[in-house]
A tleap script that builds the chain and sets N, CA, C and O, in Angstrom:
source leaprc.protein.ff14SB
mol = sequence {
  NMET ARG SER ARG VAL GLY ARG PRO LYS VAL
  GLU ASN PRO LYS SER ASN ARG PHE SER ILE
  ARG LEU ASP LYS GLU THR GLU GLU LYS LEU
  MET VAL TYR CYS ILE LYS HIE ASN ILE SER
  LYS GLY GLU ALA ILE ARG ARG GLY ILE HIE
  LEU LEU LEU SER GLN LYS CLYS
}
set mol.1.N position { -36.178 -18.434 75.362 }
set mol.1.CA position { -36.400 -18.333 73.687 }
set mol.1.C position { -37.243 -19.456 73.297 }
set mol.1.O position { -37.149 -20.417 74.061 }
set mol.2.N position { -38.082 -19.602 72.264 }
set mol.2.CA position { -39.290 -20.275 71.781 }
set mol.2.C position { -38.148 -20.541 70.785 }
set mol.2.O position { -37.149 -19.879 70.505 }
set mol.3.N position { -38.681 -21.893 70.274 }
set mol.3.CA position { -37.919 -22.672 68.990 }
set mol.3.C position { -38.992 -22.305 68.357 }
set mol.3.O position { -40.089 -21.980 68.812 }
set mol.4.N position { -38.534 -22.388 67.023 }
set mol.4.CA position { -39.082 -22.205 65.679 }
set mol.4.C position { -39.950 -23.479 65.257 }
set mol.4.O position { -39.470 -24.612 65.307 }
set mol.5.N position { -41.229 -23.230 64.849 }
set mol.5.CA position { -41.852 -24.153 64.040 }
set mol.5.C position { -42.243 -24.208 62.801 }
set mol.5.O position { -42.820 -23.301 62.200 }
set mol.6.N position { -41.873 -25.531 62.269 }
set mol.6.CA position { -42.496 -25.436 60.532 }
set mol.6.C position { -41.105 -26.023 59.918 }
set mol.6.O position { -40.150 -26.351 60.622 }
set mol.7.N position { -41.140 -26.105 58.486 }
set mol.7.CA position { -39.845 -26.024 58.232 }
set mol.7.C position { -39.038 -25.199 57.887 }
set mol.7.O position { -39.600 -24.215 57.406 }
set mol.8.N position { -37.876 -25.125 57.907 }
set mol.8.CA position { -36.599 -24.369 57.656 }
set mol.8.C position { -37.085 -23.583 56.128 }
set mol.8.O position { -37.665 -24.155 55.205 }
set mol.9.N position { -36.721 -22.307 56.162 }
set mol.9.CA position { -36.681 -21.604 55.246 }
set mol.9.C position { -35.365 -21.907 54.190 }
set mol.9.O position { -34.216 -22.111 54.585 }
set mol.10.N position { -35.805 -21.890 52.737 }
set mol.10.CA position { -35.070 -22.589 51.750 }
set mol.10.C position { -34.269 -21.349 50.677 }
set mol.10.O position { -35.009 -20.409 50.387 }
set mol.11.N position { -33.542 -21.326 50.381 }
set mol.11.CA position { -32.273 -20.434 50.030 }
set mol.11.C position { -33.501 -20.298 48.489 }
set mol.11.O position { -33.925 -19.221 48.073 }
set mol.12.N position { -33.768 -21.344 48.033 }
set mol.12.CA position { -34.358 -20.693 46.651 }
set mol.12.C position { -35.942 -21.287 46.765 }
set mol.12.O position { -36.180 -22.310 46.122 }
set mol.13.N position { -36.771 -20.825 47.372 }
set mol.13.CA position { -37.995 -21.440 47.177 }
set mol.13.C position { -38.518 -21.809 45.965 }
set mol.13.O position { -38.509 -20.921 45.112 }
set mol.14.N position { -38.896 -22.697 45.704 }
set mol.14.CA position { -39.968 -23.098 44.808 }
set mol.14.C position { -41.789 -22.672 44.921 }
set mol.14.O position { -42.718 -23.302 45.427 }
set mol.15.N position { -41.751 -21.373 44.227 }
set mol.15.CA position { -43.129 -20.948 44.390 }
set mol.15.C position { -43.874 -21.153 43.284 }
set mol.15.O position { -45.060 -21.394 43.511 }
set mol.16.N position { -43.453 -21.123 41.890 }
set mol.16.CA position { -44.180 -21.266 41.087 }
set mol.16.C position { -44.823 -22.745 40.526 }
set mol.16.O position { -44.310 -23.857 40.654 }
set mol.17.N position { -46.057 -22.412 39.893 }
set mol.17.CA position { -46.808 -23.478 39.837 }
set mol.17.C position { -47.181 -23.962 38.218 }
set mol.17.O position { -48.064 -23.347 37.620 }
set mol.18.N position { -46.615 -24.848 37.699 }
set mol.18.CA position { -46.997 -25.246 36.497 }
set mol.18.C position { -47.603 -26.645 36.054 }
set mol.18.O position { -47.090 -27.698 36.433 }
set mol.19.N position { -48.832 -26.600 35.149 }
set mol.19.CA position { -49.307 -27.931 34.825 }
set mol.19.C position { -48.995 -27.854 33.573 }
set mol.19.O position { -48.900 -26.879 32.829 }
set mol.20.N position { -48.831 -29.054 33.385 }
set mol.20.CA position { -48.514 -29.726 31.826 }
set mol.20.C position { -49.317 -31.096 31.483 }
set mol.20.O position { -49.911 -31.797 32.303 }
set mol.21.N position { -49.219 -31.288 30.283 }
set mol.21.CA position { -49.730 -32.490 29.759 }
set mol.21.C position { -49.184 -33.454 28.940 }
set mol.21.O position { -48.768 -33.118 27.831 }
set mol.22.N position { -49.104 -34.874 29.396 }
set mol.22.CA position { -48.121 -35.735 28.682 }
set mol.22.C position { -48.795 -36.809 28.212 }
set mol.22.O position { -49.885 -36.926 28.772 }
set mol.23.N position { -48.634 -37.398 27.637 }
set mol.23.CA position { -48.940 -38.489 26.511 }
set mol.23.C position { -48.319 -39.485 27.705 }
set mol.23.O position { -47.510 -39.250 28.602 }
set mol.24.N position { -49.139 -40.854 27.281 }
set mol.24.CA position { -48.747 -42.380 28.604 }
set mol.24.C position { -47.699 -42.176 28.313 }
set mol.24.O position { -46.994 -41.692 29.198 }
set mol.25.N position { -47.151 -42.398 27.130 }
set mol.25.CA position { -45.393 -43.108 26.451 }
set mol.25.C position { -44.387 -41.985 27.478 }
set mol.25.O position { -43.458 -42.358 28.194 }
set mol.26.N position { -44.806 -40.739 27.335 }
set mol.26.CA position { -43.734 -39.730 28.121 }
set mol.26.C position { -43.803 -39.874 29.514 }
set mol.26.O position { -42.807 -39.722 30.222 }
set mol.27.N position { -44.914 -40.157 29.958 }
set mol.27.CA position { -45.294 -39.827 31.656 }
set mol.27.C position { -44.495 -41.292 32.190 }
set mol.27.O position { -43.908 -41.330 33.271 }
set mol.28.N position { -44.574 -42.420 31.297 }
set mol.28.CA position { -43.978 -43.677 31.598 }
set mol.28.C position { -42.586 -43.405 31.538 }
set mol.28.O position { -42.096 -43.565 32.656 }
set mol.29.N position { -41.657 -43.021 30.596 }
set mol.29.CA position { -40.461 -42.760 30.349 }
set mol.29.C position { -39.972 -41.924 31.680 }
set mol.29.O position { -38.987 -42.244 32.346 }
set mol.30.N position { -40.829 -40.792 31.956 }
set mol.30.CA position { -40.489 -39.824 33.036 }
set mol.30.C position { -40.229 -40.550 34.202 }
set mol.30.O position { -39.193 -40.309 34.823 }
set mol.31.N position { -41.260 -41.672 34.716 }
set mol.31.CA position { -41.664 -42.018 35.883 }
set mol.31.C position { -40.579 -43.138 36.001 }
set mol.31.O position { -40.321 -43.427 37.169 }
set mol.32.N position { -39.864 -43.855 35.015 }
set mol.32.CA position { -38.847 -44.931 34.935 }
set mol.32.C position { -37.476 -44.002 35.217 }
set mol.32.O position { -36.691 -44.416 36.070 }
set mol.33.N position { -37.194 -42.803 34.538 }
set mol.33.CA position { -36.217 -42.083 34.852 }
set mol.33.C position { -36.196 -41.640 36.450 }
set mol.33.O position { -35.212 -41.712 37.186 }
set mol.34.N position { -37.336 -41.230 36.760 }
set mol.34.CA position { -37.327 -40.551 38.384 }
set mol.34.C position { -37.262 -41.665 39.286 }
set mol.34.O position { -36.799 -41.413 40.399 }
set mol.35.N position { -37.733 -43.198 38.978 }
set mol.35.CA position { -37.593 -44.141 39.810 }
set mol.35.C position { -35.798 -44.456 39.624 }
set mol.35.O position { -35.162 -44.601 40.668 }
set mol.36.N position { -35.158 -44.536 38.468 }
set mol.36.CA position { -34.030 -45.194 38.369 }
set mol.36.C position { -32.666 -44.046 39.352 }
set mol.36.O position { -31.716 -44.418 40.042 }
set mol.37.N position { -33.141 -42.610 39.000 }
set mol.37.CA position { -32.563 -41.686 39.665 }
set mol.37.C position { -32.823 -41.359 40.954 }
set mol.37.O position { -32.062 -40.690 41.654 }
set mol.38.N position { -34.000 -41.859 41.342 }
set mol.38.CA position { -34.280 -41.435 42.966 }
set mol.38.C position { -34.695 -40.119 42.971 }
set mol.38.O position { -34.315 -39.485 43.955 }
set mol.39.N position { -35.601 -39.303 41.876 }
set mol.39.CA position { -35.578 -37.714 41.775 }
set mol.39.C position { -37.239 -38.106 42.004 }
set mol.39.O position { -37.738 -39.231 42.001 }
set mol.40.N position { -37.976 -36.665 42.219 }
set mol.40.CA position { -39.227 -36.674 41.943 }
set mol.40.C position { -39.645 -36.045 40.144 }
set mol.40.O position { -38.856 -35.599 39.312 }
set mol.41.N position { -41.083 -36.230 40.033 }
set mol.41.CA position { -40.792 -35.536 38.682 }
set mol.41.C position { -40.849 -33.829 38.582 }
set mol.41.O position { -41.146 -33.234 37.546 }
set mol.42.N position { -40.607 -33.372 39.481 }
set mol.42.CA position { -40.709 -31.915 39.495 }
set mol.42.C position { -38.919 -31.598 39.005 }
set mol.42.O position { -38.450 -31.030 38.018 }
set mol.43.N position { -38.314 -32.212 40.113 }
set mol.43.CA position { -36.833 -32.137 40.147 }
set mol.43.C position { -36.316 -32.780 38.278 }
set mol.43.O position { -35.624 -32.059 37.559 }
set mol.44.N position { -36.634 -33.670 37.977 }
set mol.44.CA position { -36.382 -34.505 36.834 }
set mol.44.C position { -37.001 -33.182 35.164 }
set mol.44.O position { -36.486 -33.148 34.046 }
set mol.45.N position { -37.951 -32.500 35.580 }
set mol.45.CA position { -38.482 -31.419 34.687 }
set mol.45.C position { -37.453 -30.588 34.791 }
set mol.45.O position { -36.817 -30.325 33.770 }
set mol.46.N position { -37.074 -29.989 36.088 }
set mol.46.CA position { -36.598 -28.764 36.253 }
set mol.46.C position { -35.023 -28.586 35.607 }
set mol.46.O position { -34.513 -27.589 35.097 }
set mol.47.N position { -34.333 -30.256 35.884 }
set mol.47.CA position { -32.953 -30.453 35.137 }
set mol.47.C position { -33.029 -30.488 33.663 }
set mol.47.O position { -32.131 -30.132 32.899 }
set mol.48.N position { -34.198 -30.954 33.337 }
set mol.48.CA position { -34.293 -31.328 31.919 }
set mol.48.C position { -34.635 -29.489 31.391 }
set mol.48.O position { -34.307 -29.276 30.224 }
set mol.49.N position { -35.020 -28.701 31.880 }
set mol.49.CA position { -35.120 -27.296 31.277 }
set mol.49.C position { -33.479 -26.311 31.218 }
set mol.49.O position { -33.115 -25.412 30.461 }
set mol.50.N position { -32.770 -27.018 32.431 }
set mol.50.CA position { -31.640 -26.214 32.462 }
set mol.50.C position { -30.789 -27.022 31.698 }
set mol.50.O position { -29.861 -26.367 31.223 }
set mol.51.N position { -30.773 -28.213 31.410 }
set mol.51.CA position { -30.440 -29.246 29.853 }
set mol.51.C position { -30.825 -28.485 28.894 }
set mol.51.O position { -29.869 -28.028 28.268 }
set mol.52.N position { -31.868 -28.149 28.508 }
set mol.52.CA position { -32.269 -27.744 27.430 }
set mol.52.C position { -31.571 -26.051 27.305 }
set mol.52.O position { -31.136 -25.628 26.234 }
set mol.53.N position { -31.565 -25.192 28.639 }
set mol.53.CA position { -31.025 -24.086 28.393 }
set mol.53.C position { -29.381 -23.805 28.400 }
set mol.53.O position { -28.889 -22.711 28.121 }
set mol.54.N position { -28.792 -24.729 28.687 }
set mol.54.CA position { -27.424 -24.906 28.617 }
set mol.54.C position { -26.730 -25.485 27.071 }
set mol.54.O position { -25.568 -25.886 27.015 }
set mol.55.N position { -27.384 -25.458 26.216 }
set mol.55.CA position { -27.181 -26.482 25.164 }
set mol.55.C position { -26.734 -25.080 23.950 }
set mol.55.O position { -27.191 -23.945 23.821 }
set mol.56.N position { -25.912 -25.651 23.400 }
set mol.56.CA position { -25.640 -24.110 22.631 }
set mol.56.C position { -26.212 -24.332 21.472 }
set mol.56.O position { -26.416 -25.517 21.208 }
set mol.57.N position { -26.662 -23.224 20.385 }
set mol.57.CA position { -27.828 -23.073 19.459 }
set mol.57.C position { -26.626 -23.309 18.100 }
set mol.57.O position { -27.006 -23.290 16.929 }
savepdb mol mol.pdb
quit
């Protein structure tokens, strides 16, 4: 039997890509947040989206 090569499949693949533009101040705040919480910029943005969607109107 051959062993599989490559990365294992994930349950919820992140296949959609977005490009955004940030001003310098916002980008610096995002970087500080990511370093403090040891997460990627993508993960921080995903958490922000979920936070916005969970707020009551």
